[in-house]
Gaussian input, Z-matrix of N, CA and C with variables (Angstrom, degrees):
# hf/3-21g

backbone

0 1
 N
 C     1     B1
 C     2     B2     1     A1
 N     3     B3     2     A2     1     D1
 C     4     B4     3     A3     2     D2
 C     5     B5     4     A4     3     D3
 N     6     B6     5     A5     4     D4
 C     7     B7     6     A6     5     D5
 C     8     B8     7     A7     6     D6
 N     9     B9     8     A8     7     D7
 C    10    B10     9     A9     8     D8
 C    11    B11    10    A10     9     D9
 N    12    B12    11    A11    10    D10
 C    13    B13    12    A12    11    D11
 C    14    B14    13    A13    12    D12
 N    15    B15    14    A14    13    D13
 C    16    B16    15    A15    14    D14
 C    17    B17    16    A16    15    D15
 N    18    B18    17    A17    16    D16
 C    19    B19    18    A18    17    D17
 C    20    B20    19    A19    18    D18
 N    21    B21    20    A20    19    D19
 C    22    B22    21    A21    20    D20
 C    23    B23    22    A22    21    D21
 N    24    B24    23    A23    22    D22
 C    25    B25    24    A24    23    D23
 C    26    B26    25    A25    24    D24
 N    27    B27    26    A26    25    D25
 C    28    B28    27    A27    26    D26
 C    29    B29    28    A28    27    D27
 N    30    B30    29    A29    28    D28
 C    31    B31    30    A30    29    D29
 C    32    B32    31    A31    30    D30
 N    33    B33    32    A32    31    D31
 C    34    B34    33    A33    32    D32
 C    35    B35    34    A34    33    D33
 N    36    B36    35    A35    34    D34
 C    37    B37    36    A36    35    D35
 C    38    B38    37    A37    36    D36
 N    39    B39    38    A38    37    D37
 C    40    B40    39    A39    38    D38
 C    41    B41    40    A40    39    D39
 N    42    B42    41    A41    40    D40
 C    43    B43    42    A42    41    D41
 C    44    B44    43    A43    42    D42
 N    45    B45    44    A44    43    D43
 C    46    B46    45    A45    44    D44
 C    47    B47    46    A46    45    D45
 N    48    B48    47    A47    46    D46
 C    49    B49    48    A48    47    D47
 C    50    B50    49    A49    48    D48
 N    51    B51    50    A50    49    D49
 C    52    B52    51    A51    50    D50
 C    53    B53    52    A52    51    D51
 N    54    B54    53    A53    52    D52
 C    55    B55    54    A54    53    D53
 C    56    B56    55    A55    54    D54
 N    57    B57    56    A56    55    D55
 C    58    B58    57    A57    56    D56
 C    59    B59    58    A58    57    D57
 N    60    B60    59    A59    58    D58
 C    61    B61    60    A60    59    D59
 C    62    B62    61    A61    60    D60
 N    63    B63    62    A62    61    D61
 C    64    B64    63    A63    62    D62
 C    65    B65    64    A64    63    D63
 N    66    B66    65    A65    64    D64
 C    67    B67    66    A66    65    D65
 C    68    B68    67    A67    66    D66
 N    69    B69    68    A68    67    D67
 C    70    B70    69    A69    68    D68
 C    71    B71    70    A70    69    D69
 N    72    B72    71    A71    70    D70
 C    73    B73    72    A72    71    D71
 C    74    B74    73    A73    72    D72
 N    75    B75    74    A74    73    D73
 C    76    B76    75    A75    74    D74
 C    77    B77    76    A76    75    D75
 N    78    B78    77    A77    76    D76
 C    79    B79    78    A78    77    D77
 C    80    B80    79    A79    78    D78
 N    81    B81    80    A80    79    D79
 C    82    B82    81    A81    80    D80
 C    83    B83    82    A82    81    D81
 N    84    B84    83    A83    82    D82
 C    85    B85    84    A84    83    D83
 C    86    B86    85    A85    84    D84
 N    87    B87    86    A86    85    D85
 C    88    B88    87    A87    86    D86
 C    89    B89    88    A88    87    D87
 N    90    B90    89    A89    88    D88
 C    91    B91    90    A90    89    D89
 C    92    B92    91    A91    90    D90
 N    93    B93    92    A92    91    D91
 C    94    B94    93    A93    92    D92
 C    95    B95    94    A94    93    D93
 N    96    B96    95    A95    94    D94
 C    97    B97    96    A96    95    D95
 C    98    B98    97    A97    96    D96
 N    99    B99    98    A98    97    D97
 C   100   B100    99    A99    98    D98
 C   101   B101   100   A100    99    D99
 N   102   B102   101   A101   100   D100
 C   103   B103   102   A102   101   D101
 C   104   B104   103   A103   102   D102
 N   105   B105   104   A104   103   D103
 C   106   B106   105   A105   104   D104
 C   107   B107   106   A106   105   D105
 N   108   B108   107   A107   106   D106
 C   109   B109   108   A108   107   D107
 C   110   B110   109   A109   108   D108
 N   111   B111   110   A110   109   D109
 C   112   B112   111   A111   110   D110
 C   113   B113   112   A112   111   D111
 N   114   B114   113   A113   112   D112
 C   115   B115   114   A114   113   D113
 C   116   B116   115   A115   114   D114
 N   117   B117   116   A116   115   D115
 C   118   B118   117   A117   116   D116
 C   119   B119   118   A118   117   D117
 N   120   B120   119   A119   118   D118
 C   121   B121   120   A120   119   D119
 C   122   B122   121   A121   120   D120
 N   123   B123   122   A122   121   D121
 C   124   B124   123   A123   122   D122
 C   125   B125   124   A124   123   D123
 N   126   B126   125   A125   124   D124
 C   127   B127   126   A126   125   D125
 C   128   B128   127   A127   126   D126
 N   129   B129   128   A128   127   D127
 C   130   B130   129   A129   128   D128
 C   131   B131   130   A130   129   D129
 N   132   B132   131   A131   130   D130
 C   133   B133   132   A132   131   D131
 C   134   B134   133   A133   132   D132
 N   135   B135   134   A134   133   D133
 C   136   B136   135   A135   134   D134
 C   137   B137   136   A136   135   D135
 N   138   B138   137   A137   136   D136
 C   139   B139   138   A138   137   D137
 C   140   B140   139   A139   138   D138
 N   141   B141   140   A140   139   D139
 C   142   B142   141   A141   140   D140
 C   143   B143   142   A142   141   D141
 N   144   B144   143   A143   142   D142
 C   145   B145   144   A144   143   D143
 C   146   B146   145   A145   144   D144
 N   147   B147   146   A146   145   D145
 C   148   B148   147   A147   146   D146
 C   149   B149   148   A148   147   D147
 N   150   B150   149   A149   148   D148
 C   151   B151   150   A150   149   D149
 C   152   B152   151   A151   150   D150
 N   153   B153   152   A152   151   D151
 C   154   B154   153   A153   152   D152
 C   155   B155   154   A154   153   D153
 N   156   B156   155   A155   154   D154
 C   157   B157   156   A156   155   D155
 C   158   B158   157   A157   156   D156
 N   159   B159   158   A158   157   D157
 C   160   B160   159   A159   158   D158
 C   161   B161   160   A160   159   D159
 N   162   B162   161   A161   160   D160
 C   163   B163   162   A162   161   D161
 C   164   B164   163   A163   162   D162
 N   165   B165   164   A164   163   D163
 C   166   B166   165   A165   164   D164
 C   167   B167   166   A166   165   D165

   B1=1.3089
   B2=1.4334
   B3=1.3908
   B4=1.3553
   B5=1.5702
   B6=1.4332
   B7=1.3766
   B8=1.6198
   B9=1.3186
   B10=1.3828
   B11=1.5343
   B12=1.2883
   B13=1.5746
   B14=1.5921
   B15=1.3636
   B16=1.4645
   B17=1.5464
   B18=1.3953
   B19=1.4532
   B20=1.4168
   B21=1.3395
   B22=1.4348
   B23=1.5759
   B24=1.3022
   B25=1.3995
   B26=1.5068
   B27=1.2853
   B28=1.5297
   B29=1.6145
   B30=1.2986
   B31=1.4991
   B32=1.6084
   B33=1.2798
   B34=1.4915
   B35=1.4785
   B36=1.3405
   B37=1.4438
   B38=1.6168
   B39=1.2703
   B40=1.4044
   B41=1.4576
   B42=1.3333
   B43=1.4507
   B44=1.6073
   B45=1.3207
   B46=1.4377
   B47=1.4741
   B48=1.2729
   B49=1.5131
   B50=1.4970
   B51=1.3450
   B52=1.4545
   B53=1.5145
   B54=1.4503
   B55=1.4994
   B56=1.5438
   B57=1.4289
   B58=1.2854
   B59=1.5786
   B60=1.3259
   B61=1.4729
   B62=1.4457
   B63=1.3296
   B64=1.3516
   B65=1.5735
   B66=1.2598
   B67=1.5016
   B68=1.4556
   B69=1.3839
   B70=1.5022
   B71=1.4549
   B72=1.4109
   B73=1.4388
   B74=1.5335
   B75=1.3747
   B76=1.4129
   B77=1.5765
   B78=1.1628
   B79=1.5454
   B80=1.4860
   B81=1.1800
   B82=1.5162
   B83=1.5169
   B84=1.2743
   B85=1.4844
   B86=1.4841
   B87=1.3728
   B88=1.4786
   B89=1.5301
   B90=1.3434
   B91=1.4425
   B92=1.6066
   B93=1.2500
   B94=1.3342
   B95=1.5957
   B96=1.2200
   B97=1.4327
   B98=1.4251
   B99=1.2807
   B100=1.5192
   B101=1.4770
   B102=1.2873
   B103=1.3789
   B104=1.5111
   B105=1.3198
   B106=1.5904
   B107=1.5004
   B108=1.1673
   B109=1.5292
   B110=1.4623
   B111=1.3489
   B112=1.4528
   B113=1.4595
   B114=1.3685
   B115=1.4749
   B116=1.4783
   B117=1.3652
   B118=1.3599
   B119=1.5790
   B120=1.2342
   B121=1.4991
   B122=1.5088
   B123=1.3037
   B124=1.4476
   B125=1.6575
   B126=1.2580
   B127=1.4434
   B128=1.6240
   B129=1.2617
   B130=1.4654
   B131=1.6086
   B132=1.4173
   B133=1.4254
   B134=1.5388
   B135=1.2854
   B136=1.3851
   B137=1.6014
   B138=1.3876
   B139=1.4787
   B140=1.4600
   B141=1.3723
   B142=1.3776
   B143=1.4308
   B144=1.2958
   B145=1.4963
   B146=1.4009
   B147=1.3378
   B148=1.3899
   B149=1.5344
   B150=1.2745
   B151=1.3833
   B152=1.5288
   B153=1.3401
   B154=1.4735
   B155=1.5149
   B156=1.2599
   B157=1.3622
   B158=1.4871
   B159=1.3336
   B160=1.4378
   B161=1.5215
   B162=1.3555
   B163=1.4904
   B164=1.5733
   B165=1.3321
   B166=1.3944
   B167=1.5055
   A1=117.86
   A2=118.69
   A3=123.38
   A4=107.88
   A5=120.15
   A6=118.86
   A7=114.66
   A8=120.49
   A9=124.95
   A10=109.53
   A11=119.80
   A12=115.34
   A13=112.36
   A14=112.60
   A15=116.73
   A16=110.67
   A17=116.23
   A18=117.01
   A19=112.58
   A20=116.12
   A21=121.23
   A22=111.41
   A23=115.40
   A24=124.15
   A25=109.11
   A26=111.58
   A27=115.01
   A28=114.02
   A29=111.23
   A30=123.51
   A31=109.13
   A32=118.01
   A33=121.77
   A34=104.74
   A35=121.26
   A36=124.07
   A37=105.62
   A38=122.16
   A39=128.16
   A40=113.91
   A41=113.66
   A42=123.41
   A43=113.88
   A44=111.91
   A45=113.11
   A46=112.69
   A47=121.63
   A48=126.70
   A49=106.89
   A50=119.86
   A51=118.11
   A52=111.98
   A53=115.07
   A54=115.29
   A55=112.00
   A56=117.87
   A57=114.38
   A58=115.36
   A59=111.26
   A60=113.81
   A61=116.35
   A62=113.40
   A63=124.59
   A64=110.65
   A65=114.62
   A66=118.89
   A67=116.59
   A68=114.41
   A69=118.60
   A70=113.06
   A71=114.78
   A72=113.84
   A73=112.90
   A74=115.83
   A75=124.04
   A76=110.56
   A77=116.34
   A78=118.32
   A79=111.99
   A80=120.55
   A81=125.82
   A82=113.87
   A83=111.37
   A84=118.26
   A85=112.35
   A86=115.04
   A87=117.36
   A88=116.18
   A89=115.46
   A90=125.35
   A91=104.94
   A92=123.17
   A93=125.17
   A94=116.61
   A95=117.83
   A96=121.39
   A97=115.54
   A98=117.78
   A99=122.43
   A100=108.51
   A101=126.20
   A102=125.49
   A103=118.73
   A104=115.89
   A105=122.38
   A106=115.25
   A107=114.57
   A108=121.33
   A109=105.34
   A110=116.98
   A111=126.80
   A112=116.04
   A113=118.94
   A114=122.08
   A115=103.67
   A116=117.25
   A117=128.01
   A118=113.49
   A119=125.17
   A120=124.34
   A121=109.09
   A122=117.17
   A123=119.93
   A124=113.72
   A125=114.62
   A126=119.17
   A127=110.55
   A128=115.00
   A129=122.33
   A130=101.83
   A131=117.46
   A132=121.81
   A133=111.34
   A134=116.86
   A135=125.44
   A136=108.90
   A137=118.34
   A138=121.59
   A139=105.55
   A140=117.05
   A141=122.23
   A142=111.33
   A143=117.76
   A144=126.27
   A145=110.20
   A146=120.79
   A147=123.07
   A148=109.15
   A149=122.55
   A150=129.82
   A151=102.52
   A152=116.78
   A153=121.16
   A154=108.49
   A155=120.14
   A156=125.69
   A157=112.17
   A158=120.55
   A159=119.17
   A160=106.24
   A161=115.32
   A162=124.91
   A163=107.56
   A164=118.22
   A165=118.52
   A166=108.29
   D1=81.20
   D2=-170.11
   D3=-83.14
   D4=-24.02
   D5=-176.94
   D6=-93.06
   D7=16.65
   D8=-177.54
   D9=-59.07
   D10=-48.01
   D11=-179.80
   D12=-64.34
   D13=-35.49
   D14=178.28
   D15=-65.97
   D16=-36.67
   D17=179.12
   D18=-71.09
   D19=-34.47
   D20=175.86
   D21=-59.84
   D22=-47.48
   D23=178.71
   D24=-55.78
   D25=-51.69
   D26=-174.50
   D27=-61.64
   D28=-40.55
   D29=172.04
   D30=-54.76
   D31=-46.66
   D32=-172.89
   D33=-72.72
   D34=-43.04
   D35=-175.14
   D36=-64.34
   D37=-45.50
   D38=178.07
   D39=-56.65
   D40=-48.84
   D41=174.12
   D42=-57.71
   D43=-44.15
   D44=179.05
   D45=-73.14
   D46=-32.04
   D47=174.59
   D48=-64.08
   D49=-41.48
   D50=-178.55
   D51=-68.79
   D52=-32.30
   D53=179.45
   D54=-73.08
   D55=-30.46
   D56=177.15
   D57=-73.41
   D58=-37.60
   D59=179.62
   D60=-67.42
   D61=-28.61
   D62=-179.15
   D63=-75.79
   D64=-40.03
   D65=173.24
   D66=-67.88
   D67=-28.57
   D68=176.65
   D69=-80.70
   D70=-15.55
   D71=-179.68
   D72=-85.03
   D73=-24.11
   D74=-177.73
   D75=-76.41
   D76=139.58
   D77=174.62
   D78=-81.88
   D79=139.46
   D80=-175.82
   D81=171.43
   D82=171.46
   D83=-177.94
   D84=-74.10
   D85=-26.62
   D86=-176.46
   D87=-82.16
   D88=-9.13
   D89=-171.42
   D90=-66.57
   D91=-41.34
   D92=178.49
   D93=-63.57
   D94=-29.56
   D95=170.18
   D96=-72.89
   D97=-36.96
   D98=-178.63
   D99=-85.50
   D100=-49.78
   D101=-174.44
   D102=-98.00
   D103=-1.66
   D104=-174.63
   D105=80.32
   D106=167.02
   D107=179.89
   D108=-80.07
   D109=130.74
   D110=176.01
   D111=-105.01
   D112=21.88
   D113=-179.27
   D114=-99.04
   D115=145.59
   D116=179.01
   D117=-89.93
   D118=134.68
   D119=-177.21
   D120=-77.49
   D121=-47.97
   D122=-173.10
   D123=-103.08
   D124=8.34
   D125=-178.32
   D126=84.09
   D127=6.31
   D128=-177.13
   D129=-104.73
   D130=157.65
   D131=172.45
   D132=-63.99
   D133=130.53
   D134=175.35
   D135=-67.78
   D136=117.89
   D137=178.93
   D138=-129.43
   D139=134.30
   D140=171.35
   D141=-93.58
   D142=119.11
   D143=179.73
   D144=-114.33
   D145=132.23
   D146=177.55
   D147=-139.75
   D148=166.07
   D149=-173.74
   D150=-110.56
   D151=123.45
   D152=176.94
   D153=-78.52
   D154=150.52
   D155=175.45
   D156=-78.15
   D157=136.69
   D158=-172.78
   D159=-69.89
   D160=143.61
   D161=-179.96
   D162=-77.64
   D163=139.86
   D164=178.81
   D165=-107.60

């Protein structure tokens, strides 16, 4: 079983993703701290735009 550490890492990552998604789905006061604020300031969709550095 050479892939046992990789399998353990995959299981942990899937479990962590499930916990984060589940906590974002629940309504509560802590959701904004974990998932961020989802309210729009100007009534437009909030979009994060960034400029990538050119590759050399």
